[in-house]
Each structure stands twice: as C-alpha cells, then as structure tokens.
C-alpha positions in Angstrom: -18.4 -16.9 43.3 -19.4 -13.5 42.8 -16.2 -11.1 43.5 -17.6 -8.4 44.3 -21.2 -6.6 45.6 -22.0 -3.3 46.3 -24.7 -2.3 48.5 -26.0 1.4 48.1 -27.6 3.0 51.3 -28.9 6.1 52.3 -30.8 9.2 50.9 -27.7 11.5 50.2 -26.1 11.6 46.5 -23.3 9.7 45.8 -20.0 11.3 45.1 -18.6 10.5 41.8 -15.5 9.6 43.0 -16.7 6.8 45.1 -18.7 5.5 42.3 -15.3 5.5 40.0 -14.2 3.1 42.9 -16.5 0.4 41.9 -14.7 -2.4 40.1 -16.2 -3.1 36.8 -18.7 -5.8 36.8 -19.9 -5.3 40.8 -23.4 -6.5 41.4 -25.2 -3.8 42.8 -27.8 -3.9 45.6 -30.2 -1.2 46.2 -31.1 -0.6 50.1 -34.7 0.6 49.3 -34.8 4.6 49.0 -30.8 4.4 47.9 -32.1 2.8 44.3 -32.9 6.0 43.6 -29.2 7.6 44.5 -27.5 4.8 42.5 -29.2 5.3 39.3 -29.0 9.0 39.7 -24.9 8.0 40.2 -24.8 5.5 36.6 -25.1 2.9 38.5 -27.5 -0.4 37.6 -28.5 -1.9 40.5 -29.3 -5.6 39.8 -31.5 -6.2 43.1 -34.1 -3.5 45.4 -34.4 -4.9 48.9 -36.8 -3.2 52.1 -40.1 -1.9 52.8 -40.0 0.0 49.9 -41.3 3.3 51.7 -38.8 5.2 50.7 -38.2 4.4 47.1 -39.4 7.2 44.6 -42.0 5.8 42.0 -40.2 6.5 39.3 -37.0 4.2 40.8 -39.3 1.7 41.4 -41.5 1.1 38.0 -37.7 1.0 36.8 -36.6 -1.6 39.7 -40.0 -3.7 38.2 -38.6 -3.7 34.9 -34.7 -4.1 35.3 -33.9 -5.6 39.0 -35.3 -8.3 41.4 -37.4 -7.1 44.0 -37.3 -8.0 47.6 -40.3 -6.3 49.7 -40.3 -6.5 53.2 -43.3 -6.2 55.6 -42.7 -2.4 57.3 -42.8 -3.6 60.5 -39.8 -5.8 60.3 -37.1 -6.2 62.9 -34.2 -5.2 60.8 -32.7 -2.0 58.6 -32.9 -2.0 54.5 -29.0 -2.4 55.1 -29.3 -5.0 57.1 -31.8 -6.7 54.8 -29.3 -5.7 51.4 -26.6 -6.7 53.2 -27.9 -10.3 54.1 -29.0 -10.7 50.1 -25.1 -9.7 49.7 -23.4 -12.5 51.6 -26.2 -14.9 49.9 -24.2 -14.6 47.0 -20.9 -15.9 48.7 -18.9 -12.8 47.1 -15.2 -12.1 47.9 -16.0 -8.5 48.9 -18.6 -6.2 50.6 -18.6 -2.6 49.8 -21.4 -0.4 51.2 -22.0 3.0 49.3 -23.4 6.1 50.8 -23.5 9.4 50.2 -23.5 10.3 53.8 -26.6 12.0 55.6 -27.5 14.3 58.9 -29.4 10.8 60.5 -26.4 9.9 62.5 -28.0 7.0 63.8 -29.1 5.7 60.5 -25.2 6.3 60.0 -24.3 4.1 62.8 -26.8 1.5 62.4 -25.5 0.9 58.8 -21.6 0.6 59.3 -22.3 -1.3 62.4 -24.6 -3.7 59.9 -21.0 -4.9 58.8 -19.7 -6.3 61.7 -22.7 -8.9 61.8 -21.5 -12.3 62.6 -23.1 -13.6 58.9 -20.4 -11.5 57.3 -17.5 -13.6 58.9 -17.5 -15.1 55.8 -16.5 -12.4 53.3 -13.0 -12.1 52.7 -13.0 -8.2 52.0 -15.5 -5.8 53.8 -14.9 -2.0 53.0 -17.0 1.3 51.9 -17.1 4.8 51.6 -19.3 6.7 53.6 -19.8 10.4 51.9 -16.0 11.3 51.9 -14.5 8.8 53.8 -13.1 5.4 53.3 -13.7 2.4 56.0 -12.9 -0.7 56.1 -14.5 -3.6 58.8 -12.0 -6.5 60.1 -13.4 -9.4 61.6 -10.8 -11.2 64.0 -8.5 -13.0 63.3 -8.3 -10.4 60.2 -6.0 -8.4 58.7 -6.0 -5.6 55.9 -3.0 -3.7 54.3 -3.4 0.1 53.2 -2.1 2.0 50.5 -2.4 5.5 51.2 -0.5 9.0 51.1 1.9 9.5 54.0 0.0 11.6 56.6 -2.8 10.4 56.4 -5.3 10.3 59.2 -5.9 6.8 60.4 -8.5 5.9 63.2 -9.1 2.4 64.6 -12.7 2.2 66.5 -13.8 -0.9 68.4 -17.5 -0.9 67.2 -18.9 -4.3 68.6 -17.2 -4.6 71.5 -13.5 -5.2 72.8 -10.9 -5.8 70.3 -8.3 -7.9 70.7 -4.4 -8.1 69.3 -4.4 -5.1 67.3 -1.1 -4.9 65.7 0.3 -2.0 63.1 2.7 -1.1 61.1 2.9 2.2 59.2 1.8 4.5 61.8 3.3 6.9 64.1 1.9 5.4 67.0 1.8 1.8 66.1 0.0 -0.6 68.2 1.4 -4.6 69.3 -1.3 -6.7 70.7 -3.4 -4.2 72.2 -6.8 -4.1 73.4 -9.4 -1.6 72.2 -12.0 -1.2 74.5 -15.6 0.0 72.8 -14.9 3.5 71.5 -11.9 4.1 73.2 -10.0 6.5 72.1 -6.5 4.6 71.4 -7.2 4.1 68.4 -8.2 7.3 67.0 -6.3 10.3 65.0 -3.1 8.0 63.9 -1.0 9.3 61.1 0.5 7.2 58.5 4.1 7.3 58.4 4.6 4.7 55.4 2.8 4.4 52.1 1.3 0.9 52.8 -0.2 0.7 56.5 -1.1 -2.8 57.8 -3.5 -4.0 60.3 -4.4 -7.3 62.2 -6.8 -8.5 65.5 -7.0 -11.5 66.6 -10.4 -11.4 68.2 -13.8 -9.2 67.7 -14.4 -6.5 65.2 -12.3 -3.4 64.0 -13.7 -0.5 62.3 -10.5 1.4 60.1 -11.6 4.9 59.2 -9.3 6.3 56.5 -9.6 10.0 56.6 -8.1 10.9 53.3 -10.6 13.5 51.5 -12.4 11.2 48.4 -12.9 14.0 46.6 -9.9 15.4 46.2 -8.0 12.5 45.3 -7.7 10.1 42.7 -10.4 7.0 43.0 -8.9 4.2 43.9 -10.2 1.0 46.0 -9.5 1.1 49.9 -8.2 -2.2 51.0 -5.5 -4.0 48.7 -5.9 -7.1 50.6 -8.0 -8.1 53.4 -8.2 -11.4 55.4 -10.8 -12.8 57.9 
C-alpha cells in the first residue's frame, strides 16, 4: 500500500505553500497539462494521465523520459482529473491529495473537486486537497475527520453529491448534531472554529469540508490529522 498519492490538476501555477505540504515520498500523478505546473513547482510526477491535449511539448518530452504515460482518446467520457484519480485509486493508497493552483474555469473546478466523491474513492481512508489557497477534505460516509486549525477559522460544510445524513460537529460555534445537509444548503456554510481542534462526522453520503485559513499566509501543514471512512 502507498501512503500518499498526489494528483495535480488544472493549468494555474501551484502555490509554494501547497507544494511544501506534500509529504515526503508521495507518488505524484499529473492530469494532462498539470504536468507543466507540477514540474514548475519542483514536483516529479511518476505518471502522466489524460488525452494530452494541453501538456506542453517540453513537458511531454520530459514525461517520455521520466514517467509512465497513460494516453486516452480525446473522445472520452471522463475528465483528465477523473482518469488520474482512477490511476491513484489503483495504487491502493492511504491518502489521496488533489492539488491545483485554481483557475478561472468554475466548471472545471466543480468537476475536479466533485470527482473526489466518486464511489470508487470510498476505499481511500483520507481524501483532501488544496485548491488555490483553500484547503478542503472529502468524507465518504460513514466517516469522520479531525482538523487542527486556528481559533476563528471559517469552515464550510457542503453536500455536493446529494443530501448528507447524520452530520455531527464539535469545536464549531454553531454545532450540528445528527443533522441532514441538503444539496448545496447554506446550513453548513461559514461556520467558525471555536476550538483548535474541530471534529466532523457523517453517517451517509459524501461531505466536502472547506477550510478558509488563507494557506498562502500561514505555515504549511496537512489538512487532515485523522480521517476515516
């Protein structure tokens, strides 16, 4: 089993603090043109996955010498991020981290983060990521996570894959107890950490937790101290 697999996606440059948070020894997989972002940030992807319509010629040449290439037909039914995540799941990791510098395509952002809720990822104990300067975690129910944060940090809980059941929190100003979060409901948005440790659990479906602590202005660390699914 591989402890951590990093999937890099998107066309925006990665933040230095995001790269610093990558655990030593992690396996890095790049989704198409994200290979160029990974290389520019000093990461060395072990695999390049996608239809390869956006990776640079220089990046592709590097991959031909240093990485495994999994090229897909452009007329595919899955995004490059979904394909890269499928490769990551195949490595049977303890943790998958999705890294992206962000970008101006909201549809791409939603599809990439949403891909972490796919049923095939249920077997991965810890799923988290960094999108631009924002950290997040994805819980497949039944599951729980513990976050170490600064008091006053804004934390949002969103049901992106259908209603989440049995959502319970501790350490937040407005706690939830066995609550149901309807899809895209505002009930879980903009809560505040009243303690340095926040615990979140749910019994069913998929919950996405966003941590708004301005990663670019704080020391790098890992999003989830403990996550179980």
